[in-house]
Steps between C-alpha positions, in 0.01 A plus 500: 500500500564603140654845454415689182655790310361743246575484129695824539710342779590215266580727205715720723698201623561382145602848384751535783667169404664441840856379463476225762214294360674264257350158572762330285740626232476420131673177383769705325609851409363699209185503283310173468595372845171528684358378828137593556142455374391410857175349625464509880267333752474531881321200650480629858827338603736498204581738216515318167652644185523374143724688258679471166875474433605625158824516304576685172343377176807299398540343846161337545252785571257411781665188636295437815218586736608482865269443799633618838370547854578725796373565850588870495526592128873564541669158519384263224528128435453355150256208508440431128657579163299469178711513182427599141652170385241314703225659290685487169472878497734759353448714809289538813352829614297609801349217708184527711505325838162421658386303804196296401181498711580142609840607639708361213708728275507594134761671284398650166799499263535726192687316223645628170473283190835426337557702182179701541348803672230268636456444876286255694414449869502170691422421863691285749314360802652357819399447860792719613704768319811280528333252264408745225798423276365145462135597536208386288497696173198638317469726197316820595539758222629338180464801273509448125639646178321832564576562867746428780422493873738558791553665841166404662387646832284233670311467828201326656240741642327245722241423234691444179837547332581838349770595252648790312724388214718690255415451131752554222345511151696310235306619196736792432819299463800476730567875500158567655480202737617706798160673514304400809165541672343344810198269495280360777380142546325285764511128573356236731829309524771745394581290194214548254431871459208705370590841363303807598692730268773756466530716811809720461621631165766745382404867481613682186742787552601396854784317676311168469389526136691185397394268780320456832558194719331454839759407761308491830161581650459751782200670664260441215747612235820371344861596461618437147803513270494733201720598210479769234693330220650172383839636611372495860436125489665357814519852650140558607400745768219469756161668527170454680147455365178522697205264452239439372560520210878536524598860429865617525533771764865509615840453343744443372739429785853434382730671254476455123744239370513310830275230638275539802257219437328179613387646831351254751319653800413291807340617825664345805505537878764776502389699199477478124790311345605585144705286264607627158765488228719805437796596281829577672779724370676232291181399319433179694169459685473427872204363695413756767272503802382769743259530790270798450435730793190714479521881525 
């Protein structure tokens, strides 16, 4: 039986930042060494997790997406590693891991164009998560000179594929390319998408006035990342928006100047499991996890 938790329970757990929930430490000490941007799935037997490994700008940026599995969400085994070199990308960002309706698996990969602020999204398909690194590739969101796409949140609702994706406008030059908003799309196959429009936008004069990026769906609403300024790029905090339409109602959780972002929420047999990326005292980012207990 699935155990649920309230939005307030989740926000409280994130705000408390328990000290014993580091899933894995950053790949190095100091700013730019990040482990995080998780996407989690529970298939009834196994926990599956895809996440990004990132180094500083002069050491390769987002070098890989890792896919791992666990029986208990505490001891993890890496089953696949997808590299930025394999895509000819300057960097990889948050992946989206999805089990297809036919039982096969898909990984959506966010790729940065070399020498540009442009991003695109491709998909990898394989019968099993261990085969995703060599899976069948397909372009999903190519973007163009006016817009970049990354960090999709994707699922199949039993009828069709659904997606929220983060759009970065490129029409304002590199100094404005950090702006972001979330857009909704549907698809019959999860590869060719039909946009239904912008669903979550920055609110002037607030903590998310520079960008809003959906990170996970929960109870008819979404948790999302927000930032108030270009200086907060890479240091987003987390809020919640109710649907429909999406209207911000809670947040931010996290302290200014530190990341608490890329939240993935999955309901499992023992409770609601959270995965997220958070800044530690030396400026590196750790991937954290916690089991939420309802109050």
